[in-house]
C-alpha positions, 0 to 999 in steps of 0.5 A: 378571907379575914373577918371585919366585925363592925359590931359590939357583941361578936363573940371573939372581937365584939367591940374592938372594930366598933367604930367606922375608923378602927374597922377601917385601919384593922381591915387596912392591917388585914390586907397588909398581913395577906387577905385576899377578901374582908368580909364586913359585918354589922349584926353578930350571928353568935349563938343567943345573938339579938337581930339588929335593925336594917338601918343599925347595920347599915349604919354600922358597915357603910361607913366602912364600905365607903372608907375602903373603897379603892382597896386592891382586894374584893369586899364581901358583905356578910348579911342575911337582909336584902336592903343591906345587901342591896345598899352594900353592893351598890357602895363597893361590896362584890360579894354577899356572905349570907348565913341564911342561904338566900332565903329572905324574901327578896334576897335572891333577886338582889343578888342575881341582880347585882352580879356579885359573887355569893356564899351560901350557908347552911345553918340549923334553927336561927342565931337565937336558937341554934345550939339549944339541940341541935339534931340530924339523922346524918348531918352530911347528908342533910348539909349537902342536900340543902345547900344543893336545894339552895345551889339549884335555887340561886341558878334559877333565880339567874345567879350563875354556878361561877359566882356561887360559894357553899359553907356547911356552916360550922357551929351554926346548930351543930353539936361538936361531934356534927362539926368534926363530922363535916370537918372530916368529910369535907372534900365530900362538898366539892361533889356539888361542884362550888368552891367551899368555904370554911370558917372555924375561927376561934368558934367553941368547937376549938375551945370544947377540944382545946379547953381554950377560952376565945382569946387563945385558940390561935394556934387552934383556928390556924391548924382547923384552917390548914385541915380545912384546906387539906380537906379541899376548901377554897376560902378559909374565913378567918380572924388570925389573917397572917398566922393563916397565911404563914401557916398556908405558906408552908403547906403551898411550900411542902405540896409544890405551890407557890401562895 
């Protein structure tokens, strides 16, 4: 899953693809680099990020989605706002990637009515507060319980299990120790019976381990993606698509598979 942030303030690439034309060109490059899905977002969810209005978010993402109509791979809309979901799906997106796990009023119904795939992510707190003092008694048990409950509620709303993906939410209300626990035990999320998405690309946990700034975390991001796939992730959400695809080709060759 290639990341296309149409934002001025995302933690890694804020402002780089803020115009529709730049974002479309970048998305097309990600497809050429080997992306299987594009994840298009118009509101940063980095720690401390401010919310933007529905209209501003739509003004950012809609021209990009419309400009990519007819591409060869699916588009995911990265949003927690039901109205943004509704409009983006009508414009051509076929997946909702929601850091809020469809908890906003009306979000479950929008997703259910659309027939789209959904990704339900765990977070503790909000982007404004989540990294202040994240605490868990047992991070794996608590994240798993939350995701299990959201899967059940999604199914009850009419979203079939075949349409659901889960994301443990690396960096969303977690310390480095929490993130490492989740990555070590990622395979255990397979017990929930739906595919797992891992989003580790360029995140602060990688900087904490390597001492590298955001723009220097390509190698660490690729290593994290490989570890996630080895532990059962079906989707890795990445900035560096070409490098990650190359690494996964090596992994597949060693494992006797073709990519």
